[in-house]
N, C-alpha and C positions, 0 to 999 in steps of 0.2 A: 217133709218137715211140716210140723203143725204151725200154730200161730207164732209170730216173732215177738219176743219180749226183750227190750233193751234195758240196761242198768246204767245209771249215772249216780255216783256217790262220792263222798269225801272220806271213804273208809280206808283208802290206801290199799296196798297189796302185801303188807307185812303180817296181817292178821287174818282170821278165818271169817270175818263178818260177811264179805261178799259171797264166799262159798256157802255159808249158812243160808243166805237168801236164795241162792240157786238151788240148794237142796230142798228147801220148802216148796219152791215152784215146781221142780221136777217130780216131787212126791205127789203133787196134785195133778199135774199134767206132764207126764213123761215125754210127750211129743212136742213140747214147747221148744222153740229154737231160741237160745239165750245168746244175746250179743252185748258185749261190754262197750259202752261209749267212752266212759272215763271214770276212774276211781281215784284219781289224784287231784281232785278239786281241793283247793286249800281248805283246811278244816273250817266248817261253818260259813264259808264264803258263798252266800246264796246268789249274789249277782254273777259271780264267775260261773257257777253251775248253770244259771239261766243262759248265759252267753254261749258256753260250750255246747249245751244242748241245742241251741238255735243253729249252730253250724253243722249239725249232723242229722237231726230228725227228719228233715225234708227229703233225705235221700233214701228213706226206707219205704218198702211197699205200703200201699194203703192198708189200713187196719192194724198196723203195728201198735203194740202197747209199750209205752215208754214209762219206766219206773224211775223216779228221781228222788233220791233220799239225801238231801243236805238239809239238816233239820235241827237247828240250835234249840228249837222249842219242843223237842221230843219229850213226851210225858206231861206237857202242859195242856191247856185248853185249846190250843191251836187246832184247827180242823185238819183232817185228812180228807182229800178229795179225789174224785175222778173227773177229769175234764175230757169231754168228747168233742173233737173237731171233725170237719168233713173228711180228713185224711188219716187221723190217728186218735188213739186214746192215751191219756197221761194219768198216772197214778202218783200222787205227790202230796207233801204237806202244803197247806194253803198259806205259804209265807212269802210268795213272790217269785219262787223258783221257776214258775211258768210265765214270767213277765214277757219275754220275747215272743213266745207262742201266742199270747193274748194280743200283744201289740200288732202282730201281723193281721189280726182280724178286725181291728178297730177302723171305723170310718171317720172318726172325729178325734181331734187332739185332746189330751188329758189335762193340759194346763201345766203350770210350772211348780206344782207342789213338790216340796223336798221330802215329804214323808210318804211312807207306804200308804196306800189308800185302797178302799173297796171300789172295784170297777164293775159296773153293770155289764153283763155279758150281752153281746150283740147277736143278732140272728146268725145261725150256723154253729153256735157253740152251746153245749149243754154241760152242766156241772151237777155233781151229786156229792153231798157230804157223807163220808163213810161212817155210818153210825151203828150198823148191825153186827154185834160181836159173834154171831153164829158163823160168819165168814172168816174170823180171825183164828190164829192159833191160841191155845189156852194152856197155861195162863199167859197173859200178855206182859212182857217185860216193859217197865216204864222207861227204859233206856234203849230199847231196840225195836222200835215200831217197823223198821225196815224188814226185819225177819218175821215179826208176829202179826203185822197188819198189811203193809204194802205188798209184800211178796205173795201171801195167800190170796189177797184180793186180785192182784194181777193175774195169778194163775187161773182163778175161777172166771175172771173176765175173758181169758183166752179160750175158755171152754164154752163161751157163748152166753154166760149169765149177763142179763142186761144191767147196765150201770145203776138204774133206779132200784134194783133189788138190793143193792148194798147200803142203801140209806135214804136220804131225803134230798129232793131236788133243791138247788140253790140258784139264785139269779145273779150273784155277784161273787167275786173272788179278789184276793189280795194281789195288788200289782205294785212293784217297786218303781220309783222314778228311774227311767233309763237315760243315761247321759247322752245328750244330743249336741252336735257341733253347732256353733253360733257365730254370727258376724260381729267382730269387735269394732269399736269406734274408728280404729285406724284402717279398717277395710280388710284386715286379715281374717281368715277363717280359723276359729279356735276349736280344737278337738282335744280328746284325752285318750291315754292308753287304757284300753279295756281289758287286755289279756296279754300275758307273756307265755308263748308256747315253749315246748321242750327244747327247741332249737335256739331259744333266746330272741326270737323275733318279737317285736313290739307291735301288737295289733291295736289299732285305734278305732274310734267310733266314726271315722270319716269314710264315706263311701265314694265310689267313682262319681256318682251323680252329684255329689256335693262340690266337686272340683270344677275349675274352669274347663272349657273344651280342650282336648288333647293338644291342639295346635298352639295354645297359649303357654308361655313359660311360667313355671311356678318354682318357688323355693320352700322347702319343708324345714321348719325350724324346731329343733328339740333341744332345749337348754341352750348351750352355746354352739351346738352343732348345726351346720347348714347343709342341706342336701338339695342339689339343683336338679329339678326334673324327676320324672318317674322312670324306673327301669321296667323291663318286661318280665325278666326272670331274676332269680336269686344270683345267678352266675354272672350277670352283666356288671360292668363297672368295677371299681376298686373301693375297698373300704365300705363305709356305710352307704346303703342304697334304700330307696323307697319304692314301693310297688303296690299294686292292688293284688292282694292274695286271693287264694281260692275261696275264702269265705265272703269275698266282695268288699272287704275293708282295706283301707290303707295300712300298710305295714312298713316298719323300719327294720332292716336286717343288716347284718354284717357278713360280707362274703368270706366264707371259710371260718366264721367265728360266731360269737354271741353278741348281738347288739345290747342285750340286757347287761351282760358282764362289762362290756366296754363303757357304757354310759351310766351304769349303776342306776338305771331307770326303774320306776315302780308303776304299778297300776295307779291311774289317777293323774299321772304327770301330764302336763300340757304339751300339746303339739300345735304349731301354728303353720298355716299355709298362706304364703304371700305371693301375689302375682309378680311376675318378672323374675329375673335372675338368669344366670348362664345355663344353657342346656348342655 
């Protein structure tokens, strides 16, 4: 197998959009290995795409090319970029969809801005604005840059074309504010639901390291529901359970069912962790 190219989009699986991108890539590099990460991102949900990508890209071989097309600004003046990290390349719109990738490289906090912002790249990261149309399909559809710009660029990148050949070096990229858990005045830890997976599990932004030591009792509070302590697996306990999932984040699940459906919970809903409670 040749170079690996992954695809993450909000195109869904009912149309031919994903297939068209794959066709363009394989026409340029028939040896490319194409892997789907996810195509059911909520339409135009940049932050969800950023999170889902963050749970998968680290498990691919070094040198993998990750194409991410969740692009509400397609056809506007928003930049298309290549981001090169020590382990992988990313081809995406410069709209914050690579925020979690960038966050993992930062050595200093960004502050509490609630708006998207330009972040200066730190050592180890390189970025290029894709500006040279000779690498694109022609003509370029103003509504389908995934097919006409991102796919052919990724394919040629997989053939060894250096990132700088596709355009101009840039030193900053757009990053979205990523929700972080915080300590409330009453001493509880406040987090929020980041993502709801296909099983109805509610994945929060609270990590194992944010929680008290395992020997200390905790109560997880989600709306009027209280969950005492953490389970080790989805099969433990009865009813609602809380556990640290495979992505490293605290999840709320329902044994044999959907926590999402039971609680009618949504992304952004608050989750509180309190010390104490019955284990």
